[in-house]
N, C-alpha and C positions, 0 to 999 in steps of 0.2 A: 389508443390514447397517446397524446404527445406530452412531452415535458413531465413525465412521471418521475418522481424521485421519492426517496425515503422521507417521510414526514414525522416530525417529533412534536408533541403537543402536551401541554399541561392544561386540563380543563379549568375554566375560570370559576366554576361552581364547587370547587373542592380545595382543600389546603394545598399550598405550594409544596414541592418536594422538600424533604428535610436534608437533602444533600445534593451533590452534583449529578443529578440524573433527571430523566424526563418520565412522566407518568405513563405515556403511551407512545408507541412507535408504530407507524403504519408502513407496511412493505408493499410496494406496487406488485400487481399481478405480473407474472413472467420474470420476476427477479430470481437470480440464482442464489441459493442459500448456502452459507458456509458455517459450519459449527466446529470449533476447535475443541480438542481435549483440554482439560484444565491445565494451564501453564503454571509451573511452580518456580521457586527461587533457586534452582540449581544453576551453577555457573558453567562456563565453557569447559571446565575441567571435570565436570560431574560432581562438584562439591557443593554442599549446602552451607551457607554462612550461619553463624549461631544466632544472629539477631533477626527479628522480624523485618526491620527496615531494610537491612541488606538483602533479605529475600524479596522484599517488595521491589527493590531496584532491579534485581535479576529477573523477576517475574515480568515486569513491564518490558525489559529488554527482550525476553523470549517471546512475548506477545508481538512486539514489533517485527521480529524475524519471521514468525509464522505468518503474519499478515503480509509482509513483503513477498513471501513465497507465492502468494496468489494475487499480487498487485492490489491488495486491499488497503484502504486508508480509513481514517477515523470516521469519515462521513458514511462509510459502509457498515459500521458497527451498529447493530440494532438492539443488542441485549448483552449485559455483562452480569455474570454470577460470580460472587466473591465468597470464598469460605476461608475462615481463619481459626487457628487454634488458640490464639491469645488476642488480647485487646489491641486493636489497630490504632496506630498513631495517625489520626486522620489528617493532620497538617502535612505529615510526610507523604502519606499515600496520595493526597490530593496534589502535592507538588509534582509527583510522577504522572498522575491523572491528567493534569493540565498540560503536560508536554504532549500528551496523546490527543486530547480533545481541547478545542478552544472553549466555546460555551454552548456547543451544540451537542448536548449529552444524550447518550442512549438510555434505554430503560435499564434498571439495575436492581439486583437482589443481593443482600449480604446476609451471611449466616455465620454464627460462631458455633464450632463443633469441637468435640473432644480430641479427635485425631483425624488425620488425612491418610493417604495411602502408605506413607513411610513415616516413622517416628520423627525424623528430622524436618519434615515439611511443616511449615508454620502458616503458609498461605497458598491458595490455589485460585486462579482466576480463569474462568471459561468465557470465551467470546463467541457470540453469534453475529454473523454479518450477512448482508444481502447486497448484491451488485446487479445492476441492470445491464 
């Protein structure tokens, strides 16, 4: 097959997404799959800021670095899993989100949980990507 690419779709016979994501993402056969460990809000000095928003900024910075290490771009991201230990400031998170994605959003799942791997971690974001 020629011109294969990652396809994103929101079926017309169901409710629209309630956020900046796509209901379904189709990965072409023979695509190479990349799965990141959950990225957290640690800074370059190994420190965790006290606020969730500061951790969100660091988390997206870390996502960009790990993606660059494999020459991956937003169009390669097929799924995002977000876990947070406190209420997310969606305006703030989406301001970071929009710097990564234009309007071609991947599938996404969000969960609130009581704790993550270390007590100081407030947010963790896992990325799945595919590249032809």
